[in-house]
N, C-alpha and C positions, 0 to 999 in steps of 0.2 A: 321401151318397144320390145314388140316379142313379134316373132312369124311361127305360124308351125312349119315344124317338119323342118327346120333349121332355119339358122341366122342369116339370109341372103344381106348383103349391102343395101342393093334395093328394095327391098321389103321393111326395113328397118329405117329407113328415107322415107319411105310411103307411109309410114306407121306414125314416125313423127310430122311429117306435115295434117298426116287426120286428125293427130292430136291435140293440135297444136288449132287449128281453123274449127274441129267442131266444138273446142273448149268456147271459142268467140260466139259461134256460132248460139248455142245454147241459153248461154249466155245473155244474148238477145234476143230468143223466141218472149211473145208477146205472148205465148199461152197460159192462164193462168198454174192450169194444171203440172207446169213445170218448172219447180221452184225449189232452191236447195239442192239442185246438181253439179256436184265436183267429176269432172271427167280425170280420172285414174290412169290411163293405161289404152294401148290400144294392141290390139292381136289380130296381125295380115294370117290371110292365106296360106296358101303356098303360090298359088296363083294373081295373088292378089286381086281376087273379085269379090272377096270379102273381108271385111273387117269386124270384130269385135271390139264394143267398145264399154273399156271396164268403168264402171262410175259408181262415185259414193252417192246416197240421197238422205237426208235430213230425214230421220224416224222411222230411215227403212219402209217408204209408203211403195207400196207395189203398183197403187197408181199412176204415179209419176212415171216409173219403169213403159206404163203402157201405153202413159201420151207420149215417153220418147220413141218408144216404139212405134206408135203409128205415125207421128210425126216425121220418122226415118226417111220417107220417101222425099219431103220437102228440103232434110238437112242435106240429103245426099244432093238434089237439084243446087242448092246454095253451097254446097263444095262442091261441086264442077263446074261454075260460075268462076268462083274465086281460083282454080288453079287448072284454067284451060290446058297447058303442059301437059297436065295430067290425062298418059293413056287411056285410060280409064278411070271412072270413078267406081269404087266400090259399094256391095249393099253393105250393107251398118246394120247389126244390130248390138242394142243395150242390154247388157247387164249388169247385174249388182257385183259393185268388188267384193269380197270375204274377207281380202286380208286384211281388210284395216281391223274388219271385226276381230279375227283371230292377232292381229298382235298388238292391240287393245287384252285383251285377256290373258295375254303373254303378260305384258305389263304389269296387270293387276294380280297375277299368282306372282310374280318378282319382288312385288312389295309387298304381299301378305306375308311372305316368306320372311325379308325385310323385318318387317314388323315384328313378327313373331321372334327371332333374333333378339331382337331389341330387350326385347321382354322377359326374354330366358336368363 
């Protein structure tokens, strides 16, 4: 979990809580447009008013991302109900996590290099 502008203990704790809860909430959504979503990370703003939720989506389907962001108010409402001890529930923004594709590409290149070395 990450926080913008430094890593405060409270920001990390809030990010972990949001990560856990949003993962469960998204899995339970009945919206047929939202499918194949995995929450991979949460980044908090310094003031804890905004949370960027990084997700992976099957087939990089941007319509799923649009549906998630369209449902962010509802997800935030459920999050607030489940975490009444939280001082304020942050605004949620869902974005595609690009790091997974980056790591997959690195693995592919390494595999190709090893394959070439075996054939030389």
